[in-house]
N, C-alpha and C positions, 0 to 999 in steps of 0.2 A: 921686596917684591920688584918685579920687572913689569913695567906698564908701557903699552904702546898707545899714544894719543894721536888720533887723526884730528885735523883742525888745530894743531898745536901752536900755531902763530896767532890765534884769536885770543880774545879776552879771557874766557874761562880756561882754555888750554894752557896759556902762559902762566896764569896764576896757579893752576893746578900743578903744572910741571915743577915750578919753583917750590911749591909746598912739599911735593913728594921728594924732590932732591934734598931739601932741608931735613927731611926725616930719614935720609940715607937710602932711599929707593932708587932704582934705575929707571930712566925715562928715555924713550925713543919716540920722536915725533914725525908726523907726516903732514905736509901742507902744500898748497900750490903757490904760496907766497913766502917771502923771507920774513922771519920774525923781527919786527921793528923794535922790540922791547928788550930782548936779552939774547945772549949767545951762550948761556950757561948749560944748555942741554943739546944733545945731538938730534938732528932731524934731517929729513930729506925733502926735496921739492918734488912733488908728484901730483898730477891731476887725477883724482880718484873717480872722476865722472866719465871716464872713457870706458869703452867695452873691452874688457880684458878676458882672455881665456883663464881657466882655473890654474892656479900655481900654488902648490902646498908651501912653498918657501916664502911667498910674499904676494904682491899684487903687481900685475903688469910686467913681469920679468925682473922686478926689483926684489932682492932678498932681504927680508926683515930679520932682526934678531929674535930669538925665542923669548916669548914673554908669558906672564901669568894671566894677563887680562888685557883686553882691548877696550879703550874708551873711545867711542865713535862720536866725535863732536863736529866733524866736518860737514858743512851744509851752507847753501845760500840761505841767509837768515832774514833778509829784509822783506817783510810781508808784502808791502805794496809794490816793491820791485818785481816780485814774482807774479803779481797780478798783471803787470805791464809786460813781463817777459816769462811767460809760463813754461818755456823750455827749461828754465832753471829748476822748476819743480821736478821735472823728469830727471834732471841731473842729480837732484838730491836722492831720488829713489835708486838710481844707478850706483851712486856712492855707497848707499846702504847695502845693496846687493853685493858689490865687490868685497866689502869688508866682511859681510856674512859668509861669503864663500871662503875667504881666507880663514875665518874662525872655524868654519865647518871642517875644512881639510886639516887644520892644525889642532882641532879640539880645544880651542881657546875660548873661555867665556867672554861675552860681550856686554858692555854697558852702553846704552844708547841714549843720546840726548834728544828727547822729544820736547814738546812745548805745550803750554796751556792753550795754544791755538787749536789743539785737537778737540777741545770742548766746544768751540764755536762761541756764539753769543748765547750761552745757555740760559741767561736770565730771561730770554725771550721765549723760552720753552718750558713746559712742565716736565722736567727731567731731573735726574740725580747727577750731581757734579762728577762723580767718579766714572760715570758711564759715557765715554767718548763714543760718538755715533757719527758715521759718515754723513747721515742725513742733515747734520748741523754744520757741515763744512762751510766755512766762510770764505776761504781763499785757496788758491793753488798751493800756497805754502803749507797751510794746515793739511791739505790733502796729501802733500808729500810726507808729512810727519805721520799721519794716520797710516799711509802705505808702508812707511818704514817700520812702524810698530807691527803692522800685520805680517810683514816678512819675518820679523824676529819671532813672533809667536808661532808662525808656521815652522820655522827652523827648529824651535824648541820642541815642537810636537813631532816633526818628521825625523829629526836627527839627534834629539836629546841635547841640544845646545843650551848650556846654562846662560841666563841673561838677567839683566836688571835694566828697566826703563825708568829714566828720570824725566818728569815733565817740569821744565824750568819756567820761570815767569819773570820777565823784565830784569835780568841780571845787570847790575851796573857797578862801577867802581874803577879800580886801577886797570890800565891797559884797555880803556874803553873809548878812547878819543881818536882813533884812526879814522878821522872823519872823511878823508879823501877816498877811503875804501868803502865805507858804509856809514851813512848819516844816521847815528843813533840819537834819540831825543835828549837824553840828559847831557852828554857832552856838547851837543848842538846848542842847547839852552845855556850852558855854562859859557861857551865861546861868545854867543851873541849878547847875552846880558853883560858879560865882562867888557865887551866892546861898546856898550851903550846902545845896542840895537834892539829892535822889538822882536818878540817871539810870537809864533802862531801856534795855537793849540787846536789841533784837528779833533773835535769832539769835546766841547767844554764840560759835558757831563760824564766823560769817560772816567771810570774807576778801575785802577789796575793794581796788581800786587808786585811792588818793587822789591827785588832781592839783592842785598849787598853781596858782592862777589866773595867775601871771606866766608859768609854763611853758606853760600852755594858750594864753595870748595870744601868746607868742612863736611857737608852732607855727602859730597862725592867721595871723599877719602873714606868716610865711614862705609859707604856702599862698596867701594873697591875692596876693603878689608873683609867685608861680609861675604862678597862673591868669591874672592880668592880663598877664604877660609871655609867655604862650602856652607855657610849659614843661610845664604840666599842663593837659590838656583833658578828663580823665575818669579819676579814681582815687578809691579809698576807703581811708582811713588811720585807724588807731587813734591817738588823741592822748591819752596818759596818762603816768603816771610809770614804769610798767613794774615796779612792786614791790607786793606784797600785804601788807596789814596787817589785823589783826583790829579790830573795833570796840572791844574791850576795851583794846587797846594805845592806840588813838586817845583813849579816855576818860582813860586814865592820863597820857598826854602833855598833855592839856588841864589836868588837875588839877595836874600838875607845873609847867606854865607859869603857873598861877594861884597856886601856893604853897598849894594846898588838898589835902585828902584827899577822894577821890571815894567816894561810896556808890553802888555799882553793883548794880542788879537785872537779872535776865535773864528773857526771855520768848521764846516761839517766834517765828520770822521771820513777818512779815506775808504774807498771800496776795499773790502776784505778784512778790515781791522775789527778786532774784538773790542767792544766798548765797555764791558764790565766783567771783571774776573777777580775773585779773592779765593786763594787756594785753601783747600782742606788739607792740612799737613799732619793729620792724625796718624796716617800710615808711616810717615817718616819718623815721627816720634816713637811709635811702637816698635818698628823694625830696626831703626838705626840709633835710637836715643838722640835724635836730632832736635835741636832747639835754637832757632834763630836768635842772635844776640844784638844785631844792629838794626835799629828802627830807622825810618826814612830820614828823620831830622839829622841824626848823627851820621848816617850813611852819606847824605848829600854834603855835609860839612867835610867829610873825609874825601869824597870825590872831587869837590872843588879845590881843596888843598893840594891833592895830588895833581890835578890838571894844571893848576897854576905853576907848580914846581916843574912839571914836565915841559910846559911851554917855555919857562925860563931856562931850563937846561938846553932845549933846542936852540934858543937864541944865543946862548953862550957858545955852543958848538959851531954855530954859523959864523960867529965873530972870530 
C-alpha cells in the first residue's frame, strides 16, 4: 500500500510510519516541522493551514505522489492552548478542508483523526456516548474536531468520498516527549518526577481512557487495510483502551516505574477539558477485530523506559 500521512512528525504519525515501513508499505509524510525521531521515511515540510486553491496533484502547488489512502493526523492538539488561542481551532478546520479537497480531486479515501473531545463532558448529560453533539462542545479544540468530522460526512454524501473517522483518547508512549513543542501530561510527569519535582493534577477526580501507542497504531493499520480493501467506506470508530484511570493513578504508576516518591498537588480542571471519559470500543472490535493489549500499568512502564533511554541518548549525542 501507499499511504500519505499528514502530521507525520508527531507521535502517532511517526510510530505509524515506522510500522507501515516495517510491513513493506510506502509512506509519504507532510508536516510543518522536522521529524525529531527518525529519518527513515520521506516527507515534506508544509503548512496545511494556509488557504490554497484546488490542485489535483497536491496541496498548495506541491505535488504529492499517488497514494491509496490519506491519513489526516495534522492538527493543533493541545486543548487548553486552543482555548487561549482560538485561531488555532480555525486552522485545524482549514487543514481538514485542504486535505479533503485533495482527496476529492484525486478520489483518494481519507482516514481522519478525531478525538474523544467531540463527546464533551457527556457524564454531565443524559445522552448516549456514541452521539457526539455540538451542544456539548467543551472547547474550541473539540469544536474543530466536530467541524472536521462534519466536513468529512458532507464530502462523503456530496462527492461519494470513502472515509473512516477514528476518535482517539489520550494516546501515549514512544515519541511522546517533545515537550518543547507541546507539553503532554505523561511525559511531563515522567520528567518532573524523575527530577524529584512535584506534579500538579488539574482535576483530581478526572477519569480518562489512556491508550498505549502500539494499540492505537494496530487499530489504525487495521483501519487502513479495511479502507483500501473496500471493506469500510464510511464509519466512525472509537479507538482507545476501553478502561478509565484517574490522573492520580497515572502519576503513581509513573513514580513506581521510576522508583521515586511522587509529590502530587491538585488544582481545578482547566477550562475546556473533559473530566471523565471511558471509550466504548465495541465498534472497533466488531469492524476491525481490534483488541487493546497494553493496560496502563504496563504502558507506563514502557513509556518511562523509553523516555529514560531517549534522554540518555540525547545526552550522549550532546557530549
